[in-house]
N, C-alpha and C positions, 0 to 999 in steps of 0.2 A: 626073758622079760615077757609076760603075757600081751595079748594084744590090746587087753583094756589099759594096761600101764602105757603102752606105747602110744595109745590115744590120748591118754591123760597128759603124758610128757609133750606129745606134740601140741595140745592145746596151750598148755603152760608155756612152751617155747615161742609158740606163734603170738601169745599176748605180751610176752617179754621182749620179742623182736619188733611187734608194733609199737610198743611204749617207747624203745630206743630209737626207733624210727621217727616217732613224733617229737621226740626230745631233740633228736640231732637236726631234724629238718627245720624245727620252729626256735632253734636258739636264737636267732638273729631278729626275730618279729616280736614286738610287744603290742598290746592293746593301745591304740592311739597312734599308732604309727602309720605314716602316709606311704602307701605301697603304690608304685608305678609299675603297672602289669600291661599284659597283652591277653585280648579276649580270645579264648582258645575253642569255646564252644558256646552255644545258646539253646536252652531247651523252652519248654513251654512256660516254665515259672520262674527259671535262674538263669544266671549267666557266670560261666567259669572263666577263671582268669589266673593266667600263669603269673605267680608272684615271685618267681624267682628261686623259690625253694622247692624241696621235694614234694610238697602238698599245695594242691590248687586252691585257689581261694575262690569263695562262692558269694555272689550278691543277689539280692532280689531283682528279678527282672523289672520290676514295677519301678524301681530306682533310676532305670536307665531309659525311661520314656519320656515322650514330650507331653504338653498339655491335651492331645490328641490321642494318646495312647500308643504312639508310634515308636518303636525301639530306635534310640539313636546311637547304636553303635553295632558294628558287625564283627565277624571273625577277623583277626588280624589288626582291630584298632587299638590304640593304645589308652588306657584310662588311668585314673588317679583316685584311689580310695582308701578309706581309713579301716585300718584292722578294729574291728569291735569285740571280737573274742577269738579266743583259742582254745579249742577244747578237742576231745576225741572224735569229734564230728568234723573235724576240719578247721580252717580259717575263714571266718565269716567277715565279710567285708561291706562297707556301706559309705554312702556320701557323708552321713553324719550319725552321731549316736541317737538312738531312739527307743521308745518303750520303757518298760518298767525299769527303775534303778534306784539307787540312793545317793547319799551325799558322798559316798566315796568315789562313785562313778564320777559325779559331778566334779569333784575334786581333781580326778585324774584328768578329766576332760579340760579342766582350768589349767592344770600344769603342763599338759600336752600340747594345747590348743587346738584340741579336738573339736570340731563343729558339734553342736548337739540340737536336735529337732525340738522345736517349741510351738505351741499354739498361743496366738494372742487371744486372751480372754477379755480384757476389757481395758479402758482408759483408767489412767488416774492422774493426779497432780505430777505434772511435769513428764510423762509418760505412759508406759503400758504394764500390766500385770501379765506374765507368760508364764502359762503351764508347762514344766519341763520336767519329766520323769516323775509326773505326780507331786511336783513341789512348785510353789509360786516364786518367781523371781521377777526382778525388775529390767524393764528395757527403756532408757531415756527415749524421748520423742526424737532427738538428734540422732539416735542410733539405730532408728527403725528402717531407714532407707539412706541411699546415698544421694538424694536430693531434699530439697527442703519440703517439709510437710505441711499442706495447707489444711488437710482435713484429717486429723489423726483417726476419727471413727471409721474410716475406710478400710483400715488394717485390722479391724476387731474380727475374730472368727477365721483369719488366715494362719497358716501352718508354713512356718520358715525354718531354716538353719541359721542358729545363732552361735557366736563364739561367746564364752564365758571371759569377760574382762576383770571382774572383782570376784574372790571368794572369801569372805573375812566371817569372823565371829562363828566360827564353826559351820558355816553354812546358812546361818540366819541373814546373811547380807550378800547375796548374789546378784551381780549384775551382768547383764549380758548385751551383745550388740550384733546385729546383723548387717549394719553398715561395714564393719570391718571386714566381713567376707566379701561382701559385694566388691570393696575397694580392691581386694585382692584380685577378684576376678577381672574387675575393670582394667587393672595394672596390666595383665596378661593380655586382655583382650586390645588394650591400647599398643602394648609393644608388636605385637601381631600386625595390628592395621598398619602401623608406621612403617614396618619391614617389607609389607606387601602392596599397600595401595599408594598411588601416584596421582598427581593432578591429570586430570581428564578422564579418570575413571568415573564409571556410571554405577551408582549403588542405590539399594534399597534403604529408606530411613523412616522413622517415625516422628512426627512434629509433636514438640514436647511444649514449647511456649510461643506465645505470639506477643511481639512488642509492636510498637509504632512505627519502627525502623525495618523490621522483617521478622523471620519465622525460625526458631531454632529447632534442629532436627537431630535426632541421635542417630548415628550410623551403625554403631556397635555399643555394648555397654560400657560406659566410661568415655566414648568418644561422641563429642556433639559438633556440629558445625552449624553455620548461620547462613540461611538464604536471606540477602538484603531485598528491601523492598523491590527495589530496582530490577531484580533478577527474578522475583517471583511471576511477573506476568510481562507480556508485551504491552500492556496497557500501563500507562504512566500515571492514571488517575485512580486504579485501583487500590485497595487497602488490604492488608494483609489477611484480615479477617473476612474479606471477599473470595479469596482465592482458597485457603486452607484453614483448618481447625485443628486444635490440640488432639492428638490420638490418630489423626490420618496418617495412613501409610503413603510415602509419596517417592518418586524416583527422583535422584538428582544428580548432576555433574559436578565433580569436585574441581573448582576453579584455581584455587591456590591453598597449599598449607605452609605455614610458617610457624616458629617457636612464638609463645607469648612473650610480651615483654616482661612479665612477672616471672617467666622461667616456668610457669606451671602448665604442661601440655602443650598442645596445638592450637593456632588459630586457623580454623578451617572455612574457607568462603565456598558457598554453594551455589548452585543455580538450578531453578526449575523451568525458566522460559527458554533456556538453549536446548532442551529436549523436545521443544513445540516447533512448529513450522514457523518461519518468518513471515508476519502479514503482509509485508511489502511484496512479497512474491506473488500475490494475488490482487494487488490494487489495481491493476490496469484490467483485469476482468470484472472487478465489482463497481467500479466508478469510471465517469467520463464527464468531461465538462459540460455544464449545463445540469446535472443531475441537483435535486434539491433533497437534501437528507437531514436527519435529526443528529445531533452531537452533543457531547457535554464539555463544557468549558473546563480547561485543564488548568489553565493560569493566565493571569491578565498580566500585561506589560504596558509601559508608556506608549508605546506604537502599534498595539493591538492586542488582540486575544487570542490564544490557542485552542482550538476546539477538537476534541477526539471525536472522529466520525466512525470508528471501529478499533477493538482492542488493537493498541499498537500503532494506529494510524491517526497523525495530528496534522491539521493545517492551520494556517494563520488567517484571521480576519483582520486585515489592516483597519487602523481606526478610521481611514476614510471610507472603508465598507460597512461599517457597523449600522449607519441609519440614513435613510433620506429626509427623515420628519425632523431631525435636529441635528445640531453641530455637536458632535462629541468631543469634549476636551480631555475626559480621564476615563479610559474604557472600565476600570474598576468600579465606577459610579454606576454603570450601566448594567453589567453583568457579574456575577460572582462565580468562583470555581465550585464545580459540582452542578451547575444551572444547565438545563436542557435547553438548548436553541437550536432553531431551523437556520440551516444554511445552505447556499448555493455553491457548487463547485465551479471556479472560474478558470483556474488552470491546473494541470497535472504535469509534474516534472518527475518522471520516474527514475531518472538517472540520478538526481540531485536528492531524491525524496522528499519533494517539497510539493505542497498543497495549496493554492491560493483559493479562500472561501470568501464569501459575501453574505452578511447577514441581511443588509438592506435589499439585495436583489432577490432573496428568498421571500422577502416580506412585500416586493413588488414596488414598482417606481410610480408614485402618484401623479408624476407629471405626463404619464402617456396618455391619460384621458383628460388633461387639464384644459385642452382647447375646446373639447364639448362641454366639460363641466362649467367653464368660466369663459362665456362669451362676450366679446366687447359690446358695452351698453348695457348689459344686464345689471342690476342691482343684487348684491351680496350682503350677507351679515358675517362679520368676523370678529375676532378678539384680539383686542390691542396686546401685542408681545412687548414692545418696549418703543420709546420716544427719542429720536435724535435731532440735532441741529437742522437737517435737512429734510425731516418727514418723520411720519409715524409707521411703524411696521406692524402690519395686521395679520394675523393667521386666518387664513381661509378655510383650510383643511389640512391635515395632517401631513405635513411636507411641503404644503403651498402657503407661501408669504408673499403678502404684497405691500407696496409702499405708496402712500400718501404722501407726495411731495408738498414740501412747506409753502411753495408758491401757490398750490390749489388751496391752501388753509387761509393763507392770508388774504386771497381775494373771495373767500366765501362768506355769505350771510351767517354761517355757522361757525364762524371763527372761535368765538368764545366757547361755545360748546366743544369744539373739537380739540381746542388748547388745554382744555380742563380734563379730556380722557386720560385715564391711568392704566397700566397694565393690568389685564384681565377682565376689563369692561368690554362690554359688546359694542359694535357700532355698525351701521348701515352705509354703505357705500356703493360706487359704481365702477365697473370695469372700464377703463379706459383704454388700455392696451397690454397686450400679451405677447411676450417673447419667448418661444419655447426653447430655442437655441440656447440662449443666456439664462433660462429659467428664472424670468423677471415678469412680475405683474405690476401695472402702474395703475393706482386707483384715483378716483376724483370725487369730487362731494355730489355729483349728479346735477350741478347747477350749469346753466349755459356756459361754455368755454369761452374766456376773454383773453385774447392774445395781446391786447394794448390797454393801456390804461384810458379807460372813457373820458377822464377829466380834461385830457387835453383837447378833447373836442367840445368843451361845455363853454369856452369863451365866445360871446356873440360876435358878430360883425360890427365894426365900428360905424356911427352913422355918417353919412356925407355930409361935408360942411356946407355944401352949396344948397342944401335942402333943410329947411326949418323944422320939417316934419320928422317924427321919431324913425329910428330906424326899424325896419322890418324884422320881425321874428323869423329865425330859420324855422324852414318847414321840417317837421320831424314824423316820422311815421312809424306806426307799432307792428307793421307786418314785414318790415325789411325793404331796402332800398338800393340803389346803385352805389352808394357810399358804403354799404357792407354793415350797416348798423342794423340790428335786430329790433324786435318790438321792445324788448325790456331794456335796450340802450337808448332807445328814442324816448321813451318815457322819463328816464333819468335825466337826459339832456333838457327835456321840457320843463321837468321839475327844477333844474338847476337855473334855466332862464327866468322863470318865475320869481324865484328866490333873488336873483340879482336886481330884478326891477323893483 
């Protein structure tokens, strides 16, 4: 046989052998099969995968990179990919079918459950129009994501993998779902999470939703936990939106994991504050008795008000410490939750974690200067607070109230005027006595003080029987005498004697 014939026969034998090799190695693989293989080599453009057959699979490197272009696999890693074609060039693998195709390929993908790449073109009634292999297919709005869709427009222009869930009328009615694929991925993530994670673990998560009672955090796809508002911050007055926002990446600690009552998944309790320092550890360094600080009213009770003076640090203002200027009956009528107030620290108990606060001491005690402001004998103007059987209470200054006794009113020439006073009216009186120890001020009308009833001195002396003359009139002075009568009393006695005559 000539050399030319040997070469021809050799080429023919090689082609036959390669065809037989391809046939033998690919007998068990078909387009649409999910292949579990191992990465054996990585090049600039491709990743080679051992498919378990005599021919290695090839996948485009870009399909195995993250959003930043970093390769997500390395040699020796296990991967799951779909067979998208088998030919003389080898076995082409992909995470999903894409590119040009036809109804036959869509139908094959439908029957095999193979994901197909599609681009969301626009919204339409009830969902989206998706371009897939140069054909328009329909994706219901409920199938575009694994969570509730609030703004469908945000998905327009995005490219995703979809599963064909309906293929009817020769391809004229094709319905796809992204959610079906996401739920499969989530179930895998959920199983792995349950197997590997335990309470006490610290994980990274993303805030997905805020509610009045806390924040929901996605830990891995398909696994969500909730940080109760009490575990978001040491501060009891902070609201969820004050601490985090949807989309925030946060670090949390798992407090508990338990099956839900409906049997669907796990109820996972999380904490954000337990990864932060306990604020009570630094209270002794930040505060001391006598400090005047600004705080926020956290809540009101019948016996007082709790005020937060630092995140997570609350003290109690007892009802008796709320005001010097008025008697407080109901704390909630004086302050409201969220209101800023000035307080003074009266006592710190770091062991019991208790702080006694005072609002009235922060404002100042009006009685400290009362002796200087209200001297005995000086005339003052006040406002009638209320009237009682034993006298009239008059407000002289914020926190300073005086009493005009009824005994002073009944003996006064201004009796009718004083008895006619009503709460809110102004009146001028005189300071008669001030008792700083008991915080009492006694008021008078400003007229001369009468300790006894002058009328008992108004009876004239009886005339002597032996004398036919009239009884002499008693001598009365207007300037005061040894009997203790003042000018005014003398005048009144004199007037009474004249009337009797």
